[in-house]
C-alpha positions as CSV (number, residue, x, y, z in Angstrom):
1,M,180.6,81.9,29.4
2,L,180.7,85.3,31.3
3,C,183.5,87.2,29.3
4,S,183.9,90.5,27.3
5,Q,185.9,91.3,24.4
6,Q,186.4,94.7,25.2
7,M,188.0,94.1,28.7
8,K,191.7,93.3,28.4
9,A,192.7,90.8,31.4
10,K,195.3,91.6,34.1
11,I,198.6,89.2,33.7
12,V,199.6,87.5,36.9
13,S,202.1,88.8,39.0
14,K,202.7,86.5,41.7
15,A,201.2,83.3,43.2
16,L,201.8,82.7,46.9
17,P,201.1,78.8,48.1
18,T,199.9,78.8,51.7
19,V,201.4,76.7,55.1
20,E,199.1,75.9,57.7
21,E,200.7,76.8,60.7
22,D,200.2,75.8,64.4
23,V,198.7,79.2,65.9
24,G,197.7,77.4,69.3
25,P,195.7,74.3,70.5
26,G,193.4,73.3,67.8
27,A,193.7,76.4,66.0
28,K,196.0,76.6,62.6
29,V,196.0,79.5,59.8
30,R,197.0,79.9,56.2
31,R,198.3,82.9,55.9
32,S,199.3,84.9,53.1
33,V,198.8,88.4,53.1
34,G,201.1,89.7,55.9
35,K,203.4,86.9,55.6
36,P,207.7,88.1,55.2
37,E,206.6,87.5,51.2
38,L,203.4,89.9,50.7
39,K,204.3,92.1,54.4
40,T,201.5,94.4,53.3
41,F,199.0,94.6,49.5
42,D,198.0,97.8,49.7
43,P,195.7,98.2,51.2
44,F,195.3,94.9,52.5
45,L,197.4,94.2,55.7
46,L,196.2,90.5,56.5
47,F,194.8,87.4,54.2
48,D,194.1,84.6,56.7
49,E,192.5,80.8,56.0
50,F,191.5,79.9,59.6
51,T,190.3,76.4,61.0
52,D,189.6,76.4,64.9
53,K,188.8,73.9,67.4
54,L,187.9,73.4,70.7
55,S,190.6,76.2,71.5
56,D,190.5,79.3,73.7
57,G,189.8,81.9,70.5
58,M,190.6,84.8,70.5
59,P,189.7,86.6,74.2
60,D,189.7,90.4,74.5
61,H,191.5,91.8,72.3
62,P,191.8,96.1,71.1
63,H,192.4,97.5,67.5
64,R,192.9,100.5,66.2
65,G,193.5,102.6,62.7
66,F,191.8,99.6,60.6
67,E,189.4,97.3,59.6
68,A,188.6,93.2,59.8
69,V,186.5,91.1,58.5
70,T,185.6,88.0,58.8
71,Y,183.8,85.5,56.5
72,V,182.6,82.2,58.1
73,L,182.5,79.1,55.8
74,K,181.8,76.5,58.7
75,G,180.8,76.5,62.0
76,G,180.1,79.1,64.3
77,I,181.9,82.4,66.3
78,E,180.5,83.8,69.0
79,Y,181.5,87.6,69.4
80,E,181.3,90.7,71.9
81,D,182.6,94.4,71.7
82,S,183.3,97.3,74.0
83,C,180.4,99.0,71.7
84,G,177.8,97.0,72.4
85,H,177.6,94.5,70.1
86,K,177.1,90.9,70.8
87,G,176.0,87.8,68.7
88,L,177.0,85.0,66.7
89,L,178.5,84.2,63.1
90,Q,177.2,81.3,61.5
91,P,178.1,79.7,58.0
92,G,177.8,82.0,55.2
93,D,177.6,84.8,57.7
94,L,180.0,88.3,56.9
95,Q,181.2,90.7,59.7
96,W,182.8,93.6,58.8
97,L,184.7,95.3,61.9
98,T,186.0,99.0,61.5
99,A,188.2,99.7,64.5
100,G,188.3,103.4,63.8
101,R,189.8,105.3,67.3
102,G,190.1,101.8,69.0
103,I,187.6,98.9,70.1
104,V,188.0,95.8,72.2
105,H,186.4,92.7,71.4
106,C,186.1,89.2,72.0
107,E,185.9,85.8,69.2
108,M,185.2,82.4,70.6
109,P,184.6,79.2,68.3
110,Y,180.5,78.3,69.0
111,R,180.2,75.3,71.1
112,E,182.7,72.6,70.3
113,E,181.9,73.2,66.3
114,E,185.1,73.2,64.2
115,V,185.1,76.9,62.7
116,H,186.8,77.2,59.1
117,G,186.7,81.0,57.7
118,L,188.3,83.6,56.3
119,Q,189.8,86.7,57.9
120,L,190.8,90.0,55.9
121,W,192.0,93.2,57.1
122,V,191.8,96.3,55.6
123,N,193.8,99.3,56.1
124,L,192.0,103.0,56.9
125,A,193.3,106.2,55.4
126,K,194.5,108.8,58.2
127,K,191.9,110.4,57.7
128,E,189.3,107.4,59.0
129,K,191.7,106.1,61.2
130,M,190.7,108.1,64.6
131,G,186.6,107.7,63.7
132,E,184.1,105.5,65.4
133,P,184.4,102.1,65.6
134,A,180.9,100.4,63.8
135,L,180.2,97.1,63.2
136,Q,178.3,96.0,59.9
137,E,176.9,92.0,59.7
138,L,175.6,90.4,56.5
139,L,173.6,87.1,57.2
140,D,174.2,84.3,54.5
141,K,170.7,84.8,53.5
142,D,171.0,88.2,52.9
143,I,174.3,88.4,51.3
144,P,173.2,88.7,47.3
145,R,174.1,86.0,44.8
146,T,173.4,85.0,41.7
147,F,173.9,82.2,39.0
148,K,174.8,82.1,35.6
149,D,176.7,80.1,32.8
150,G,178.1,77.8,35.2
151,I,179.2,80.0,38.3
152,K,177.7,81.0,41.6
153,V,178.7,84.7,43.3
154,K,178.0,85.9,46.4
155,V,178.6,89.9,46.8
156,L,180.3,90.1,49.9
157,A,181.2,94.0,49.1
158,G,181.5,96.0,45.7
159,E,180.0,95.0,42.5
160,A,179.6,91.7,40.7
161,F,177.1,90.5,37.3
162,G,175.3,93.6,38.4
163,I,174.3,92.8,42.2
164,K,175.9,94.9,44.6
165,S,176.3,94.2,48.5
166,K,174.9,96.7,51.4
167,V,178.0,97.0,53.0
168,Y,180.0,100.4,53.1
169,T,183.4,100.1,53.0
170,R,185.5,103.0,53.7
171,T,188.4,102.2,52.0
172,P,187.0,101.0,48.6
173,T,186.7,97.3,48.1
174,M,186.0,94.2,46.4
175,Y,185.4,90.9,48.0
176,L,183.5,88.2,45.7
177,D,183.0,84.8,46.2
178,F,182.7,82.6,43.5
179,K,181.9,79.0,42.4
180,L,183.1,77.7,39.1
181,D,181.8,74.5,37.4
182,P,184.4,72.5,35.6
183,R,185.3,74.0,32.2
184,S,183.5,77.6,33.5
185,K,184.8,81.1,31.9
186,L,184.8,84.0,34.4
187,E,185.6,87.8,33.8
188,Q,185.4,89.9,36.8
189,P,186.3,93.9,35.8
190,I,188.6,96.0,37.9
191,P,188.4,99.5,38.7
192,A,191.1,101.6,37.6
193,G,194.3,101.7,39.5
194,W,192.7,99.2,42.1
195,R,195.4,96.1,43.6
196,S,193.6,92.6,43.2
197,F,193.9,88.7,44.2
198,L,192.7,85.8,44.4
199,Y,192.5,82.9,46.9
200,I,191.4,79.1,46.0
201,L,189.8,77.2,48.7
202,S,189.4,74.4,46.6
203,G,189.8,72.5,43.5
204,K,192.3,74.6,40.9
205,A,191.9,77.2,37.6
206,K,193.7,78.9,35.2
207,F,194.3,82.8,35.5
208,G,195.1,85.7,33.1
209,P,195.3,86.4,29.0
210,A,195.3,83.6,26.4
211,G,198.5,82.2,26.0
212,S,200.0,84.0,29.7
213,Q,197.9,81.7,31.5
214,E,199.3,80.1,34.8
215,E,197.5,77.2,36.7
216,H,197.1,77.3,40.4
217,E,195.4,75.1,42.8
218,A,194.0,75.3,46.5
219,H,195.5,76.5,49.0
220,H,197.3,79.8,46.3
221,L,196.9,83.0,46.4
222,V,197.3,85.0,43.3
223,T,198.0,88.4,42.9
224,F,198.1,90.4,39.4
225,E,199.8,93.6,37.7
226,D,198.0,96.8,39.0
227,E,198.6,97.9,35.4
228,G,197.9,97.1,32.3
229,G,194.6,95.2,32.4
230,D,191.2,96.3,33.6
231,S,189.7,92.5,34.7
232,I,190.6,89.1,35.8
233,R,190.0,85.8,33.9
234,V,189.4,82.7,35.3
235,E,188.9,79.1,33.6
236,N,188.3,76.5,36.0
237,S,190.6,73.7,34.1
238,G,189.9,71.0,37.1
239,A,187.1,68.3,36.9
240,T,185.4,69.6,40.3
241,E,184.0,72.7,41.6
242,C,186.9,75.6,41.6
243,H,185.5,77.7,45.0
244,L,187.7,81.3,45.4
245,V,187.4,84.7,46.3
246,M,188.7,87.4,45.2
247,V,189.7,90.6,46.6
248,A,190.4,94.1,45.0
249,G,190.7,97.5,46.6
250,E,192.1,101.0,45.8
251,P,195.4,101.8,46.9
252,I,195.8,104.4,50.0
253,K,199.4,105.0,49.1
254,E,200.4,106.6,52.5
255,P,202.8,105.3,55.4
256,V,201.7,101.9,57.3
257,Y,203.0,101.4,61.0
258,Q,201.4,98.3,62.1
259,Q,202.6,97.0,65.8
260,G,200.6,94.0,66.6
261,P,196.7,95.1,66.9
262,F,197.5,98.7,66.0
263,V,197.7,100.3,62.2
264,M,198.6,103.9,62.2
265,N,200.8,105.8,59.8
266,S,204.1,106.3,62.2
267,Q,205.8,104.5,65.2
268,E,205.0,107.4,67.4
269,E,200.8,106.9,66.4
270,T,201.6,103.1,67.5
271,Q,203.1,104.0,70.8
272,Q,200.3,106.4,71.6
273,A,197.6,103.7,70.3
274,Y,199.3,101.4,73.4
275,L,198.9,104.1,75.7
276,D,195.6,105.4,75.0
277,F,194.3,101.8,75.7
278,Q,196.2,101.5,78.5
279,S,194.4,104.7,80.0
280,G,191.3,104.2,78.6
281,G,191.8,107.2,77.0
282,S,191.5,109.4,73.3
283,G,189.1,106.3,71.9
284,F,189.2,103.7,74.1
285,E,186.9,105.4,76.8
286,K,184.3,102.9,76.8
287,A,186.7,99.8,76.9
288,S,188.8,100.7,79.7
289,K,186.3,98.8,82.3
290,W,184.6,96.3,79.6
291,Q,184.8,92.8,80.1
292,S,183.0,90.3,77.6
293,D,180.7,87.1,79.0
294,Y,183.5,85.2,78.1
295,M,186.1,86.7,80.5
296,R,183.9,87.7,83.6
297,N,182.5,84.0,83.6
298,L,186.6,82.4,83.4
299,K,187.4,84.9,85.9
300,S,183.9,83.8,88.2
301,N,184.9,80.3,87.5
302,V,188.8,80.4,88.7
303,S,187.4,82.0,91.8
C-alpha cells in the first residue's frame, strides 16, 4: 500500500462523464477539459481521449502559444512539422510539442490501424508564448516506470515513486499513467497550489479521503479541490485493473484568449497570430511555404 499518514488527501471537486462524439469519418473524441462545463482548468486548456481509423487525420495546421502533448495507447501516428521533425509515434510513446511563436504540423493515422490515445493542451505563460518551437519525444521503452504494492506507474512528466521523467515542462506539470490492481491503494503527493485531475480509462475506483470518498468509473474526469490537501488518494474498488492518468500543473493565473489553434492573452494577440500565419511573419517564417509530405502527395495525386 502506497500511503503516508503525514499526507492529507484532497477532496473531489467535481466528476464529469465524457460522451464519445464523431468528429469526422472514423474519428471519435471524448472531451473533458475544453467542454463548456470545464472550459479551462488553468494551466490546462484541453484534454481528449480519441480514437481514429481510416480518417483524413489532421493535415497541415498551425499552433501558437501553448504545448500539445500526445500520448499513444494503441496504433500509430505519423507526424511532420515545419521545424523539420518527422517520425512515427507507436503504443506507449509520448510527444511533447511546444508551439511557442509558431509551428505548422501534420498528424495522420499510421496505415489502416485504429489509433487510440490522449491529447493534453498545456498553456504557456506570456513570457513563453513567443519562444522558439520545440519537440520532445519519449519512446515507450525510455519512459521511467516502476511497480510496487499492486501499482504500475509510467512517469510521463514530473515525478512519482521516486523516479523522474526527462521531459522539460515550461509550465510545471505532472503527467502520470497508473494501473492499479484490485484493492490496491495509491496516495500521490501534489505540490502546493497546483491544480489536478484524473481521467479513468478503464475500471473504477474510489477517490478522496476516508469518509469522503467518491466512486467513479471509466471515461470520467475527476477534479480536486486546490486547497486543503497535499495528495490524491485512489483505491481500486473494482474486481479488475483500474487504468487512469493523473495530471497536475501550476496555475499561470493570466488571461486566456483562445481562438482555434491559437492561445494568447488577448483578442488582439490572437488576431495577430492569424495575420502572422497568413503572411508568414513573426514566428511563421518557416511555415509560410512549408507542406507536409502528405499534402504534397495529395496534391500530386489530384493533379
